[in-house]
C-alpha positions in Angstrom: -89.9 79.6 -90.6 -86.5 80.2 -89.0 -83.8 77.9 -90.1 -82.8 75.4 -87.5 -79.2 75.7 -86.2 -77.0 72.7 -87.0 -76.9 70.2 -84.2 -73.5 70.0 -82.5 -71.5 66.8 -83.0 -70.6 65.1 -79.8 -67.9 62.5 -79.4 -68.7 59.7 -76.9 -66.8 59.9 -73.7 -65.7 56.3 -74.1 -64.4 56.8 -77.6 -60.8 55.5 -77.6 -58.0 57.6 -78.7 -55.9 56.4 -81.7 -52.9 54.4 -80.7 -50.3 57.0 -81.5 -52.2 59.8 -79.7 -52.7 57.5 -76.7 -48.9 56.9 -76.5 -48.1 60.5 -76.8 -50.7 61.4 -74.2 -49.3 59.0 -71.7 -45.7 60.1 -72.4 -46.6 63.8 -72.1 -48.7 63.2 -68.9 -45.8 61.4 -67.2 -43.3 64.1 -68.2 -45.6 66.8 -66.9 -46.2 64.9 -63.7 -42.4 64.3 -63.3 -41.7 68.0 -63.8 -44.2 68.9 -61.1 -42.7 66.5 -58.6 -39.3 68.1 -58.5 -38.1 66.1 -55.5 -38.6 62.8 -57.2 -37.0 64.2 -60.3 -33.9 65.6 -58.6 -33.2 62.8 -56.1 -31.5 60.4 -58.7 -29.4 63.3 -60.1 -28.3 64.5 -56.7 -27.5 60.9 -55.6 -25.5 60.4 -58.8 -23.4 63.5 -58.2 -22.9 62.8 -54.5 -21.7 59.2 -55.0 -19.3 60.2 -57.7 -18.0 63.3 -55.8 -17.5 61.5 -52.5 -15.8 58.4 -53.9 -12.4 60.0 -54.4 -12.5 61.5 -50.9 -13.2 58.1 -49.3 -10.8 56.0 -51.4 -8.0 57.8 -53.2 -7.7 61.1 -55.1 -4.8 59.9 -57.2 -5.2 60.6 -60.9 -4.1 57.1 -62.0 -6.5 55.4 -59.7 -9.4 57.6 -60.7 -8.7 57.2 -64.4 -8.8 53.4 -64.0 -11.8 53.2 -61.6 -13.8 56.1 -63.0 -16.0 54.2 -65.5 -16.9 51.7 -62.8 -17.7 54.5 -60.3 -19.9 56.3 -62.8 -21.7 53.2 -63.9 -22.4 51.9 -60.4 -23.7 55.4 -59.4 -25.9 55.5 -62.5 -27.3 52.0 -61.7 -28.1 52.9 -58.1 -29.6 56.2 -59.1 -31.9 54.5 -61.6 -32.9 52.0 -58.9 -33.7 54.9 -56.6 -36.4 56.2 -58.9 -38.1 52.9 -59.8 -40.4 52.6 -56.8 -42.5 55.6 -58.1 -42.8 54.4 -61.7 -46.3 52.8 -61.3 -47.1 53.5 -57.7 -48.7 56.9 -58.2 -50.9 55.7 -61.0 -51.9 52.7 -59.0 -52.9 54.8 -56.0 -54.9 57.2 -58.1 -56.7 54.6 -60.2 -55.0 55.6 -63.4 -53.4 52.2 -63.8 -56.9 50.5 -63.7 -58.0 52.7 -66.6 -54.9 51.9 -68.6 -55.7 48.2 -68.3 -59.2 48.8 -69.6 -58.1 50.7 -72.7 -58.6 49.0 -76.0 -55.0 49.9 -77.1 -52.3 47.3 -76.5 -50.9 47.6 -73.0 -47.5 46.8 -74.4 -47.3 50.1 -76.2 -48.7 52.1 -73.4 -46.0 50.6 -71.1 -43.4 51.5 -73.7 -44.5 55.1 -73.7 -44.5 55.2 -69.9 -41.0 53.7 -69.5 -39.7 56.0 -72.2 -40.9 59.0 -70.2 -39.3 57.5 -67.0 -35.9 57.2 -68.8 -36.2 60.8 -70.2 -36.8 62.1 -66.7 -34.2 60.0 -64.8 -31.8 58.4 -67.2 -31.2 61.2 -69.7 -30.1 63.7 -67.0 -27.5 61.2 -65.9 -26.1 60.9 -69.4 -26.0 64.6 -69.8 -24.2 65.3 -66.6 -21.7 62.3 -66.9 -19.1 64.2 -69.0 -18.6 66.8 -66.3 -18.3 64.0 -63.6 -16.0 62.1 -66.0 -13.7 65.1 -66.2 -13.6 65.3 -62.4 -12.5 61.6 -62.4 -9.6 62.4 -64.8 -11.1 60.5 -67.8 -9.5 61.3 -71.1 -11.3 62.3 -74.3 -11.8 58.9 -75.9 -12.8 57.3 -72.6 -15.2 60.2 -72.0 -17.2 59.9 -75.2 -17.2 56.1 -74.9 -18.6 56.5 -71.4 -21.4 58.8 -72.6 -22.3 56.5 -75.4 -22.4 53.4 -73.1 -24.7 55.3 -70.7 -26.9 56.4 -73.6 -27.3 52.8 -74.6 -27.3 51.2 -71.2 -29.5 53.5 -69.0 -32.7 52.7 -71.1 -32.0 49.0 -70.5 -31.8 49.7 -66.8 -35.2 51.5 -66.9 -36.9 48.7 -68.9 -35.5 46.0 -66.6 -36.4 48.0 -63.5 -39.9 48.5 -64.8 -40.4 44.7 -64.6 -39.4 44.7 -61.0 -41.5 47.7 -60.2 -44.6 46.0 -61.8 -44.0 42.8 -59.9 -43.6 44.5 -56.5 -46.5 46.9 -57.1 -48.7 47.2 -54.0 -46.4 45.2 -51.7 -45.2 46.6 -48.4 -41.4 47.2 -48.2 -41.3 46.8 -51.9 -38.0 48.7 -52.2 -35.9 45.9 -50.7 -37.6 43.2 -52.8 -37.3 45.4 -55.9 -33.5 45.7 -55.4 -33.2 41.9 -54.9 -35.1 41.3 -58.1 -33.5 43.9 -60.3 -29.8 44.1 -59.3 -28.8 40.6 -60.6 -30.4 41.5 -64.0 -28.4 44.8 -64.1 -25.0 43.0 -63.8 -24.5 42.2 -67.6 -25.2 45.8 -68.4 -22.8 47.0 -65.8 -20.1 44.6 -67.0 -20.3 45.6 -70.7 -20.8 49.3 -69.9 -17.6 49.5 -67.8 -15.7 47.0 -70.0 -16.2 49.1 -73.1 -14.6 52.2 -71.6 -11.7 50.2 -70.0 -11.0 48.4 -73.3 -10.9 51.6 -75.2 -8.5 53.1 -72.7 -6.2 50.1 -73.2 -6.3 50.4 -77.0 -8.5 47.3 -77.6 -11.4 47.1 -80.1 -14.8 48.0 -78.6 -17.1 47.5 -81.5 -18.3 44.2 -80.1 -19.0 45.8 -76.7 -21.2 48.5 -78.4 -22.9 45.8 -80.4 -23.8 43.8 -77.3 -25.1 46.9 -75.6 -27.2 47.8 -78.6 -28.5 44.2 -78.7 -29.5 44.5 -75.0 -31.3 47.7 -75.7 -33.3 46.2 -78.6 -34.2 43.1 -76.6 -35.2 45.3 -73.7 -37.5 47.4 -75.9 -39.1 44.4 -77.5 -39.5 42.0 -74.6 -39.6 44.1 -71.3 -42.9 45.8 -72.0 -44.5 42.4 -72.5 -43.3 41.3 -69.1 -44.3 44.6 -67.5 -47.8 44.3 -69.0 -48.3 40.8 -67.6 -46.9 41.8 -64.2 -49.2 44.8 -64.0 -52.2 42.7 -64.8 -51.2 40.2 -62.0 -50.4 42.9 -59.5 -53.7 44.8 -60.1 -55.8 41.7 -60.0 -54.2 40.5 -56.8 -54.5 44.0 -55.3 
């Protein structure tokens, strides 16, 4: 008798991925999708550069004015650039049915949202942080103010992404969601804007800034811990109503 070949082992199609692999898979998928959609990826960066470059032409090109207003200009431009990219955060997944599958997964939706928002920040917020030193030099910012600006953006732009994700989840599936999203999110952005610009201005005046950095760090920790919970609840409501 001929020996029987070993039976192949199959994994059921509905076998859930381990939690860590599921988060990595969602993060990698969103990064690949963002890199393929180059227009959505470049729009915030181009808008950021255009606002900062055109502001001196429309107001004043004097070095003293630009040095004083530069942190505010860069922070407002970063805020608006992040807002520009929020409408697509969940919309593509909602239209393609991917979001429904995420809600049915056994893994906690909190952590899946955390991975998704992290990918959004990497594609939209991190490029703004990387390009900000060049734009800061264009606005006549000095060395200390420049590194403080980069650090505040590094701490603050993830907070903008997490807060914006709440608004994007709440307005998912609504018509003219962009206007409503702006009305919901911009008031919540104001504390981040105040402390982000205040840190750089305080440093330029020789004042201590450790408290400013501590507050920005606390905002980031609270955003990472609490925002995904709010996003998960908002997504369930939006999908069930849709």
